[in-house]
C-alpha positions, -999 to +999 in steps of 0.1 A: -782+154+085-813+152+111-818+123+129-856+114+130-861+106+164-837+129+187-831+162+165-857+189+167-875+202+140-863+233+123-879+266+132-895+286+104-884+316+092-904+350+102-916+368+074-898+405+089-867+383+094-840+397+069-823+370+046-792+377+059-782+384+093-755+408+109-732+378+117-740+363+080-726+395+065-697+394+089-687+361+077-694+364+040-674+394+039-646+375+057-643+350+033-644+369+003-616+387+021-594+362+025-606+347-015-593+378-025-558+377-005-552+341-016-556+353-049-532+382-048-508+365-024-506+333-032-476+311-040-466+317-078-458+284-094-424+280-107-420+288-145-403+263-162-366+276-169-354+294-196-324+296-213-312+335-216-312+352-246-296+383-250-321+395-271-352+387-297-336+366-315-308+346-305-271+357-310-239+339-317-234+341-283-261+317-267-266+300-303-243+267-308-267+259-338-252+292-353-220+289-341-215+252-358-230+266-392-207+292-395-176+268-385-185+240-407-193+219-376-219+188-376-211+173-340-217+195-310-203+172-277-218+189-245-204+179-211-217+182-176-179+182-152-178+192-116-140+179-116-130+187-150-131+145-166-162+149-187-151+179-199-116+165-211-137+136-223-159+159-248-126+175-261-115+142-272-147+137-288-149+163-306-110+158-318-116+129-329-145+137-352-117+151-379-111+108-387-143+106-407-142+138-425-163+154-397-160+187-375-168+184-340-169+212-315-171+209-273-197+230-256-208+236-223-244+240-220-245+268-194-232+290-219-256+281-249-290+283-253-303+245-245-335+250-265-318+253-296-311+217-294-347+209-316-331+230-343-298+206-349-315+190-377-309+216-398-275+205-402-264+176-428-249+144-409-252+161-375-255+146-342-257+154-302-232+138-277-236+143-241-204+140-214-224+137-182-212+136-149-235+127-121-224+146-088-229+140-049-261+126-047-272+116-085-272+153-088-266+172-124-229+194-117-231+226-113-227+235-151-254+211-161-281+222-138-297+246-160-298+217-186-314+195-162-338+215-151-351+225-182-354+189-195-375+182-165-398+209-166-400+213-206-419+198-234-398+207-263-398+182-295-366+167-304-378+150-337-352+143-360-322+155-335-297+124-335-277+116-298-258+096-274-248+099-243-215+090-224-221+089-184-195+093-159-198+084-125-188+059-095-203+029-083-199+026-048-229+057-053-261+051-046-274+069-077-246+057-101-249+070-132-284+086-129-276+119-145-265+097-174-294+077-177-317+105-173-305+126-201-307+096-221-337+084-214-351+118-214-340+128-247-356+098-262-391+106-244-392+143-266-386+123-293-351+121-297-333+093-318-302+069-300-277+067-325-256+042-298-260+025-266-258+049-234-217+046-224-212+041-184-180+047-171-174+035-136-144+060-116-146+030-088-133+012-114-111+023-146-128+050-161-107+057-185-109+025-200-143+025-198-145+053-221-119+042-243-136+008-251-173+026-255-155+052-279-140+019-299-173+008-308-192+045-309-174+055-341-183+023-360-216+026-354-217+069-365-196+056-396-224+032-406-251+056-396-240+085-418-225+063-446-189+076-435-152+062-435-124+071-412-099+089-431-074+072-413-047+064-378-057+091-350-027+118-354-020+149-332-038+176-344-026+206-319-057+227-306-034+258-295-002+276-307+021+292-287+033+331-287+058+339-262+057+374-250+091+390-243+079+427-232+045+419-217+035+445-187+036+424-157+000+437-148-011+420-176-001+390-165-019+364-150-002+347-117-030+321-104-063+345-107-092+316-119-112+346-134-104+380-140-069+395-134-058+410-102-089+394-090-069+384-058-055+418-056-092+433-055-116+410-044-153+420-052-187+395-045-205+375-050-177+346-045-177+315-071-157+291-090-148+318-113-144+336-086-129+328-053-129+346-021-090+345-005-097+334+028-070+341+058-062+310+075-069+318+116-068+282+127-045+253+117-041+224+146-033+187+146-063+167+158-047+139+166-030+130+200-001+102+180+002+080+152+017+081+120-018+105+102-013+137+102-055+151+108-058+184+110-088+213+117-082+247+098-106+277+100-112+297+075-120+337+081-148+351+058-158+380+075-168+408+050-171+384+024-214+382+017-206+343+020-236+323+033-233+287+041-253+264+060-248+230+078-239+206+054-228+226+027-195+217+011-164+242+006-145+243-023-107+254-018-083+255-051-049+241-038-013+246-056+010+216-069+045+215-051+071+234-059+099+207-058+074+186-088+073+223-106+108+228-108+121+193-116+098+194-147+115+222-156+148+210-150+144+178-170+124+194-199+155+222-198+129+251-204+128+283-181+097+284-164+092+322-161+092+326-200+058+351-201+036+327-229+005+323-242-017+294-258-043+307-285-070+287-298-058+275-333-101+280-336-115+318-334-147+311-335-141+284-300-159+303-267-126+289-252-096+311-265-068+292-239-065+263-219-060+281-186-059+319-182-033+335-206-008+351-208+014+336-181+039+320-175+051+285-177+058+281-139+024+301-132+006+275-154+023+246-138+021+256-098-015+267-101-035+257-132-025+221-142-027+186-130+005+174-126+005+149-103-022+121-109-013+094-137-018+111-173-045+095-194-044+075-224-045+102-246-022+124-232+006+095-240-009+087-272+002+123-285+036+125-265+048+094-280+059+113-308+089+129-285+105+099-279+136+093-294+140+057-283+120+034-307+112+015-274+101+040-252+080+055-284+066+019-285+056+012-251+040+046-248+017+038-281+008+001-265-004+017-235-027+043-254-037+020-273-072-003-273-050-040-271-056-063-239-017-063-240-016-023-241-045-020-211-028-042-193+005-021-196-012+010-185-029-002-157+003-021-143+030+005-154+009+036-146-021+032-127-007+010-104+025+024-098+008+061-095+031+072-121+027+110-130+038+127-156+069+136-140+077+100-132+073+091-166+094+117-179+117+110-155+116+068-164+115+075-202+149+094-206+143+101-242+111+116-242+114+154-238+080+168-253+082+209-260+068+219-229+039+243-242+023+208-255+025+190-226+008+224-209-017+218-237-024+182-233-020+181-191-057+187-177-071+215-153-063+214-117-095+213-100-111+222-070-109+204-038-144+196-016-148+198+017-178+188+044-178+218+062-171+211+100-190+241+115-225+256+115-230+292+106-254+298+130-225+292+158-200+305+133-212+331+112-179+344+094-158+311+098-159+281+082-140+246+095-124+221+076-113+184+086-086+168+067-067+141+067-028+146+053-024+124+021+010+108+014+023+074+004+048+055-010+046+039-048+054+004-062+083+026-081+094+037-044+088+075-044+067+094-020+037+108-036+013+136-013-019+143-018-020+179-035-044+197-014-042+183+018-003+191+018-009+222+006-033+230+038-010+214+060+013+243+051-012+273+057-003+283+092-023+313+104+006+340+098+033+328+072+069+351+075+047+380+091+018+376+062-018+360+067-014+328+047-047+326+026-068+300+007-090+304-022-124+291-016-163+292-026-195+272-009-210+246-032-247+241-019-255+208-004-287+186-002-274+173+034-295+189+053-310+186+089-345+182+091-369+208+087-385+200+123-359+206+147-379+181+167-373+154+143-347+126+157-313+124+138-287+094+135-254+106+124-230+079+110-195+097+105-165+076+110-126+095+105-131+127+088-168+116+082-174+132+114-165+168+097-207+178+087-218+164+122-200+191+141-218+216+123-251+194+129-240+190+166-231+228+167-267+240+151-288+214+175-273+232+208-278+265+189-314+254+187-317+241+220-304+277+234-332+294+214-360+273+232-367+252+200-378+217+210-348+196+196-356+153+192-328+132+201-295+137+180-272+102+182-241+097+170-217+071+158-185+077+153-156+057+149-116+060+149-087+033+154-079+045+189-092+060+217-060+077+226-048+084+191-075+096+168-102+102+186-109+137+165-131+165+188-132+143+218-132+167+243-160+192+222-181+156+216-179+151+253-192+183+261-220+182+241-233+146+252-224+164+291-248+195+282-274+170+266-270+183+231-258+147+221-284+123+235-258+092+230-223+093+217-215+061+205-177+055+195-163+021+175-125+019+184-111-005+156-081-014+167-083-013+207-090-050+211-084-080+193-118-080+174-119-045+153-154-030+159-168-004+136-195+017+133-223-009+118-211-025+148-224-010+170-259-002+150-264-036+152-260-036+189-284-007+198-306-021+169-338-019+190-329+025+199-322+028+160-355+009+150-374+028+178-359+057+162-364+052+124-399+033+126-415+052+156-405+082+154-393+094+119-359+102+128-332+111+098-305+093+089-273+109+076-239+092+068-203+103+058-175+093+051-159+062+026-184+048-001-171+019-007-167+000+022-186+018+050-211+036+036-222+000+021-216-015+054-235+007+073-266+004+048-264-034+052-269-029+089-300-008+083-314-040+055-306-065+091-327-040+112-353-032+098-359-074+087-354-084+121-376-060+143-396-051+114-404-087+100-392-080+066-377-097+039-342-086+026-360-072-005-390-054+019-360-040+041-344-031+004-373-008-002-378+001+030-341+019+032-355+036-004-383+047+008-365+068+032-341+078+007-368+094-013-385+109+016-351+125+023-344+112+059-316+091+051-287+105+035-253+102+021-221+124+019-199+099+010-167+097-014-146+069-024 
């Protein structure tokens, strides 16, 4: 506006002056050009995820509705599974259906067109069950990512669809059962009818008991809703039939491959969970100087694999079982483990033709494909009980598989608390001698193990570093149990009898990321092997500094038992501090003095510096390690600092940290 006292009056335009000056024309042209450029090159709006269709009409391969109609099934159980447990529960629920005059199928949402869910009411008395695990920081599992994205973005009408959800998670994690809760809520929002309450399984407690208890209440609710009755007791129904191959070309037999036959001999990218890369081990060294534990640093060579990773990602490795346990199972059951077999699905329409790659040998199945070291679940005990010839042993197995308080207590104490695996059960029940093919059908798959990558791809583009502690402990029965993956990795020396030792691996992307702006400060808290991702972070911050980038304060809180025993990467960390890459290295030695000192104590000791970094300088906080105790104690330390220095109440402090999480400024990579 013009100030009436101070502004000069605007001059009148001369009649001969053109309406637009040269400068006006230039500016007008520039603006018009920029508008055209924006219209052409502006960022495209991300399309709503669409499930693939093989042609205009959904084909049988992607249509679970058509498959259900063709096979007479009316219950479909979808699973979102990262470690195989949700898939196992899904199979059990699908198998349950026959007791109620219904027919069920287990389904991987990654393999089907999930937009067809709206067609489910076309099938009489139909029901969709979702067994959904939560991975990491409230994320969906790999196989349910597309389904999750589609649910978020889509606006399907699920009127008439009947469903229920069982969620699998761990209470020690911040986002407990987030995926199951979201699917349950979102399906209702889209018009579907929930016929039974959301089930919540807690892996920090007794996940099996949570599932069994929910399942016992769920099926009566299904019966009432659909007006059906149970047809009888739970019975053992084989899903696969055995075929023995007496004269098969060895080139047609699986020897440990996860997907394509001979894929380990003829490696082709891209590499993923179904096609892992055989990475040579170039370094395998012990990290701790003393003590009764074995902490190790491994380096895997990914040269020529086209594998890319970022600091904070996870490397998944496929271990193999100890040959001593495998041989002992064969000995106890009196079978030739080198017999070549196939287990073929009796349901010819099933997408899952075999429980593991076939044809193969029993030895390969027990070594590469089956979980023989974890305590078996109750359904396995129930199915195997029929083979115990001693009445007391059979009764105890059936009792442990039941839902009675006595049965649950016996299963908890005799199986879980005593850490009995399938071999221990076979040894302690001498009359239990099941056919090995049925045992192989019942055992869950051996799963990949995930490790936080301990290197930066900026510094080590062709190498992935792993930091791990070897697991070994004595059980209540006096047996010594060994961690499958860590003991196997410990044995992987760079050269094994003149051959390169290799590890089947792939990368799983993570949300555990350094700030986009390198100038943002970072506070890293990682005791023990929780140091792993921070070795990558510090390497990367050092690399950025060398490139001339502005790098904010880089502060590490690390914890171990003894300075002279298990201070991991001490020389490297001291060098990072000396060169200024690490602004501050704070180490808590828990057992070097009378009073134990942990990382949370050091955070509170340095509360002024911590609060300045977080509240004033917009620092990003990263926690890695044990979820059950450490992560919780560290979070409480941040609450206390916010209360004391921010003048907040406890409720306000909790809200403050939650907002940091929402903004991506408080990230956790934790395990229980």
